C-alpha positions in Angstrom: -0.3 0.3 -0.2 1.6 3.3 -0.6 1.8 6.2 1.8 -0.9 8.3 -0.2 -3.5 5.7 0.3 -2.3 5.2 4.0 -2.9 8.7 4.7 -6.7 8.3 3.0 -7.0 5.2 5.1 -5.8 7.6 8.4 -8.4 10.1 7.7 -11.6 7.7 8.0 -10.8 6.4 11.3 -13.0 7.7 14.3 -10.0 9.4 15.9 -9.7 11.6 12.6 -13.6 12.2 13.0 -13.4 13.3 16.5 -10.1 15.5 16.1 -11.8 17.4 13.2 -15.2 18.0 14.9 -13.0 19.3 17.9 -11.1 20.9 15.4 -13.5 22.4 13.1 -16.5 22.5 14.9 -15.8 23.3 18.4 -12.9 25.8 16.9 -10.3 24.4 19.9 -6.3 24.3 18.7 -4.7 21.4 17.0 -3.1 20.7 19.9 -5.8 20.6 22.3 -8.3 18.5 20.3 -5.1 15.9 20.2 -5.0 16.0 24.0 -8.7 16.0 24.5 -8.4 13.0 22.2 -6.0 11.1 24.2 -7.9 11.8 27.3 -11.4 10.5 25.9 -9.5 7.5 25.0 -8.1 6.6 28.6 -10.8 7.7 30.7 -14.2 7.4 28.7 -16.4 4.9 30.7 -20.1 5.5 28.7 -21.3 8.7 28.5 -20.7 11.5 31.1 -24.0 11.7 32.1 -24.3 8.3 33.6 -24.5 7.9 37.2 -21.8 5.2 38.7 -23.3 3.1 41.8 -23.3 5.6 44.5 -24.1 8.7 42.8 -27.1 11.0 43.1 -28.3 13.9 41.0 -29.8 16.6 43.1 -30.4 20.8 42.1 -28.0 23.2 44.1 -28.1 27.3 43.5 -25.7 28.1 40.8 -22.7 29.9 41.8 -23.4 33.0 40.4 -26.9 33.4 42.0 -27.2 36.1 43.8 -28.1 36.2 47.5 -31.4 37.2 49.5 -33.4 35.8 47.0 -36.1 33.3 48.1 -35.4 29.3 47.0 -38.3 29.7 44.0 -36.1 32.5 42.2 -32.6 31.3 42.8 -30.9 30.1 39.8 -30.4 26.1 40.4 -28.0 23.8 38.5 -28.1 20.3 38.3 -25.6 18.4 39.9 -23.9 15.0 40.4 -22.8 14.0 43.8 -20.7 10.9 44.9 -22.4 10.0 48.3 -20.5 6.7 48.4 -17.2 6.5 46.7 -17.3 2.8 47.3 -13.9 1.3 49.0 -11.9 4.3 49.1 -15.1 5.4 51.4 -14.4 2.1 53.0 -10.8 2.7 53.9 -11.8 5.6 55.4 -14.6 3.9 57.7 -12.4 1.0 58.9 -9.5 2.8 59.7 -11.1 6.4 61.5 -14.7 5.6 62.2 -18.3 6.7 60.9 -17.8 10.6 61.8 -14.3 11.0 60.0 -16.3 9.3 56.8 -18.9 12.0 56.8 -16.9 14.5 56.9 -14.9 13.3 54.2 -17.8 13.1 52.1 -18.8 16.7 53.1 -15.2 17.8 51.7 -16.1 16.0 48.5 -19.5 16.7 47.9 -18.7 20.8 48.2 -16.0 20.2 46.0 -17.8 18.7 43.6 -20.8 21.3 43.4 -18.2 23.8 42.7 -16.6 21.9 40.2 -19.7 21.7 38.4 -20.9 25.5 38.9 -22.7 24.9 41.7 -22.6 25.8 45.8 -24.2 23.8 48.2 -25.9 24.7 51.8 -25.5 22.7 55.1 -29.0 21.8 54.0 -28.5 20.2 51.3 -25.7 18.3 52.8 -28.1 17.4 55.7 -30.4 16.1 53.9 -28.1 13.6 50.9 -25.9 12.6 53.6 -29.1 11.5 55.9 -28.4 13.4 59.1 -29.5 16.5 60.4 -28.5 20.1 60.2 -27.0 20.4 63.6 -24.7 17.2 62.8 -23.3 19.3 59.7 -23.0 22.3 61.4 -21.0 20.3 64.0 -18.8 18.8 61.5 -18.1 21.9 59.8 -17.0 23.8 62.6 -14.5 20.7 63.8 -13.1 20.7 60.0 -13.0 24.7 60.2 -11.0 23.9 63.7 -8.4 22.2 61.3 -7.7 25.0 58.5 -9.8 23.1 56.6 -11.5 25.5 53.6 -15.7 24.2 53.7 -16.4 25.9 50.1 -20.7 26.4 51.8 -23.2 28.9 49.9 -22.3 30.5 53.3 -18.8 30.6 53.3 -18.9 32.2 49.6 -21.0 35.0 50.6 -19.8 35.7 53.3 -15.8 35.3 53.2 -14.9 34.4 49.2 -12.7 32.0 48.1 -10.4 29.7 50.0 -8.3 26.7 49.2 -10.5 23.6 49.2 -9.3 20.3 50.4 -8.1 19.0 47.5 -5.1 21.5 47.2 -4.3 21.3 50.6 -3.7 17.7 50.2 -1.9 18.5 47.3 0.3 20.8 49.2 1.4 18.2 51.6 2.5 16.2 49.2 4.7 18.9 47.9 6.3 19.7 50.9 7.7 15.8 51.0 5.2 14.3 53.3 4.2 10.5 52.1 0.7 9.2 51.3 0.9 7.7 54.8 1.2 10.7 56.3 -0.9 12.8 54.4 -3.6 10.0 55.2 -3.0 9.7 59.1 -3.2 13.7 59.0 -6.6 14.2 57.0 -8.2 10.9 57.1 -9.0 10.9 53.4 -8.5 7.3 51.8 -4.8 6.7 50.1 -6.7 6.0 46.6 -8.5 9.2 46.8 -4.9 11.3 47.8 -2.7 9.4 45.0 -5.6 10.1 42.3 -5.4 14.1 43.6 -1.5 14.3 43.5 -1.5 12.3 39.8 -4.1 15.3 38.7 -1.5 18.0 39.9 1.2 16.5 38.5 -1.1 16.6 34.6 -2.0 20.0 35.5 1.5 21.0 35.6 3.1 19.3 33.2 0.2 20.7 30.7 1.0 24.2 32.6 4.5 23.9 31.1 3.9 23.3 27.9 1.8 26.3 28.0 -1.4 25.7 27.9 -4.1 28.2 29.4 -5.9 27.3 32.4 -8.9 26.8 30.7 -7.1 24.8 28.0 -6.3 22.6 31.2 -9.9 22.6 32.8 -11.3 21.1 29.1 -8.7 18.5 28.4 -8.6 17.2 32.1 -12.4 17.4 32.4 -11.8 19.7 35.6 -13.3 22.9 36.8 -11.3 26.0 35.7 -11.1 27.1 39.6 -9.6 24.1 40.8 -7.0 24.2 37.9 -6.1 27.1 38.9 -5.6 26.1 42.5 -3.1 23.8 41.5 -0.9 25.9 38.6 -0.9 28.8 42.1 0.7 26.2 44.2 3.0 25.0 41.6 4.2 28.7 41.4 4.2 29.6 44.8 6.4 26.1 45.7 9.4 27.1 43.7 11.8 25.3 46.1 14.6 23.3 44.1 13.5 20.7 46.3 10.1 20.8 45.4 10.5 21.2 41.1 12.9 18.0 41.6 9.9 16.5 43.1 7.9 17.3 40.8 10.4 17.0 37.6 10.5 13.4 38.3 7.1 13.1 38.5 6.0 14.3 35.2 8.6 12.4 33.4 7.5 9.4 35.0 4.1 10.4 33.4 5.5 11.3 30.1 6.8 7.5 29.7 3.4 6.3 31.0 4.4 4.8 34.1 1.6 6.9 36.0 -1.7 4.5 36.3 -4.5 6.6 35.4 -6.0 5.2 38.7 -3.4 7.5 40.5 -0.9 4.6 41.1 2.1 7.3 41.7 
């Protein structure tokens, strides 16, 4: 088969069609289209709207919704919440107990809401976790006392933006703490900690290739807020030992040795 015939066949593949749609219909630059294709091939498991076991759809207030309005007048957005993360949650419960599990879930749900353009109240959390608002209030107070930022609707209104728990966990890793040390301190599962670090490394890798924040969010399927937090972490931790640690992980990523499940 000659080279021209081979090129014609290659142009008819589903991958090339997907790239053309991204470039022609959605006006994505070629390199962004290629990254999106690679990410889709590696991560896509059915339709993005498909609920996995342990997930539910809920209506929450939009991040942009004003305060002081009645609930009926408040703009809402449908989001997918992971109530039960399966084995990750079982690990937290075995090691730290039911209260720690509920507090981990509170952090996860609040971050998932932000990533999907919404914001939750303590009442929303109480409803899906099937506990009283008083229990959620007590948990939020305990987490706040540990320096953990909880982006509830009231917090976003009152004090504005803070650093989410994912960025706080990654900061521990950048500073040289082991996964076991981070797990003991934060009470999050080992798998979730590894996943946060892996995602951070991928964000930094694309950032170093001069991808814009919005492009990185699009390629990796993340919220721009989280991408911005990760880039800020990278830029503020510029000591040689921190950069060496990151460069080693980026090199492993480029060689394909980093598992999609977060096994760094």
